[in-house]
C-alpha positions in Angstrom: -20.7 13.1 30.1 -19.3 9.6 30.0 -15.7 9.3 31.3 -13.6 6.9 29.2 -10.0 7.0 30.4 -8.5 6.4 27.0 -10.4 9.2 25.2 -7.7 11.8 25.8 -5.1 9.3 24.6 -6.7 8.9 21.2 -7.7 12.5 20.7 -4.3 13.3 18.9 -4.7 10.2 16.7 -8.2 11.3 15.7 -7.3 14.9 15.1 -4.3 13.9 12.9 -6.3 11.3 10.9 -9.5 13.4 10.6 -7.4 16.5 9.9 -9.3 18.7 12.3 -8.8 20.4 15.6 -11.4 19.5 18.2 -12.6 22.3 20.5 -14.0 19.6 22.8 -13.6 15.8 22.8 -16.4 14.5 25.1 -18.1 11.1 24.9 -21.8 11.2 25.1 -22.6 7.6 24.4 -20.7 4.3 23.8 -21.1 0.6 23.0 -18.6 -2.2 23.5 -17.8 -5.4 21.6 -15.6 -8.0 23.3 -13.0 -9.4 21.0 -9.4 -10.3 22.0 -9.6 -7.1 24.0 -12.5 -4.6 23.8 -13.7 -2.6 20.8 -15.4 0.7 21.8 -17.7 2.6 19.5 -18.0 6.1 20.9 -20.1 9.1 20.0 -17.9 12.1 20.7 -18.7 15.8 20.7 -15.9 17.5 18.7 -17.4 21.0 18.3 -20.6 22.8 19.4 -23.2 20.7 17.4 -20.7 18.5 15.5 -20.1 15.0 16.5 -18.0 12.0 15.3 -18.2 8.3 15.9 -14.9 6.7 16.8 -13.9 3.1 17.0 -11.2 2.4 19.5 -9.5 -0.9 20.3 -8.2 -1.5 23.8 -6.0 -4.6 24.2 -6.2 -7.0 27.1 -4.5 -5.6 30.2 -1.6 -8.1 30.2 -0.5 -6.8 26.7 0.4 -3.4 28.2 -0.6 -1.5 25.1 -2.6 1.7 25.0 -5.8 2.2 23.1 -5.7 2.6 19.3 -8.0 4.5 16.9 -9.3 1.9 14.5 -11.8 4.1 12.5 -14.1 7.0 12.7 -17.0 8.7 11.0 -17.3 12.5 11.0 -20.2 14.9 10.2 -22.5 13.3 12.8 -25.1 15.0 15.0 -26.1 14.3 18.6 -29.2 12.4 17.3 -27.5 10.1 14.8 -27.7 6.5 16.1 -24.4 5.0 17.2 -23.9 1.8 15.3 -21.1 -0.8 14.9 -19.0 0.0 11.9 
């Protein structure tokens, strides 16, 4: 599994906004887009065969702000392509 340090920080945000409890929250794939910081698009395993795509914004280091959940798509599978959204 891919280790992204911010993933555990955004799990509560995701669970609250998606109204679900995640048995696991493990990244299996990700893409980045550099903006005024970094936008991460992450395929996350949330239950056995259930996945979600999450969009997380990480500010530039000097801004001293944690990651924030910008958007997500649920009902994904391991085989669904990870796209920018």
